[in-house]
N, C-alpha and C positions, 0 to 999 in steps of 0.2 A: 535821277528821273522824274519829271514833271507830269503829274496827274492829268488825262485827258479833257480838256475844258469842256463842258458840257453848250450844248447848243443855245442859241439866246431864245427868251419866252418871246412867244409871237406878241404882238402889240394887242393889248388888252383893253376895254374899257377898265375903270375902277370897279366898277359892278362885277363886271366878268371875273377879274383876278378874286374878287370876295367869295363869288360862286365856287371858282376853282378850289381856293383854299380851304374853304368852307366844306365841299363835298369831298375832298381827301382827309379832314379831319373826321368825318363820317366813316369813311371808309378804315382808315386805322383804327377807329371803335369798334368798328363793327368786325374787323380783324381780331381783335382783342376779347370780343365777346363770343366766337364762332366755337361751338360747343364740341365741334368736330377736332379740334386743336388740343394739345397738351396743355393745361394750366390750373391756375387753382380757381375755385369760385371768389374767392374776394375780388381776383384782378376782373373777371369778367362782371362782377356785380358793380364795382367801381365805374369800368366801362359804359354799362347801359346807362348807370345816373348820368354820367358825364354826355351822353349819345342825345338826350332830351335837348340840353342845350345847346350842342352843336347842330342840331337839327333845326331850331329855330333859328339859328343865325344863319341857315344856309336858307332856308324860308324868307329869312327877312331881305339877304342879298338878290334872290331871285325877284320878290316883291320889289326891291329898289330898281332892278332891272326894268321890269315891266311899268313901273312907275314913270318912268325916265323916256317910255316911249322904245325901250329896248325888246321888241316883240320875238324877234328870231335867236335862237341858241343857234351860233353858229360851230356846229360839233366838229370839223376838221381843225379848224383854229384852237379849239377847247381841248381836243383831244391830242395836239402835238403840245399845248402848255402842260397837259396832264404829262406825257410822255418825259418831258423834260423836269419834271416834278417826281419823276419816279412812280407813276400812278400805276403802272403795269404790276410791278412787283406789290406796292401796297393794296392792291385791290386782290390779287392772288391769294392772300390770306384770307379774302371771306369766302373763298371757293374750298369745296369739299378735296381736302388732300387725296392723293392719289391711292388707291386701294392698295393695302400691302398683301398682297397673295403669298402665302410660304407656306 
């Protein structure tokens, strides 16, 4: 049985694609840093160090959009792209995990 095919990404400008990619990289790193999740401090430290560079790349992509006259962020379109790229699962790692009442 073949795996279900993902829906196609919506049409994005190059700069919008860069914003989405860098945003997800930042989200992934924040998920690794999340102190409410189990893990070791070294992993969190390495992710925090990488976060600076990835945040700069995200800033640069947004600056490029602005310089090119792309003044609006099309939230619906970018949200569809984030969903195709598993953004909901990735962003959930940034949130607090459910409280374990026991």
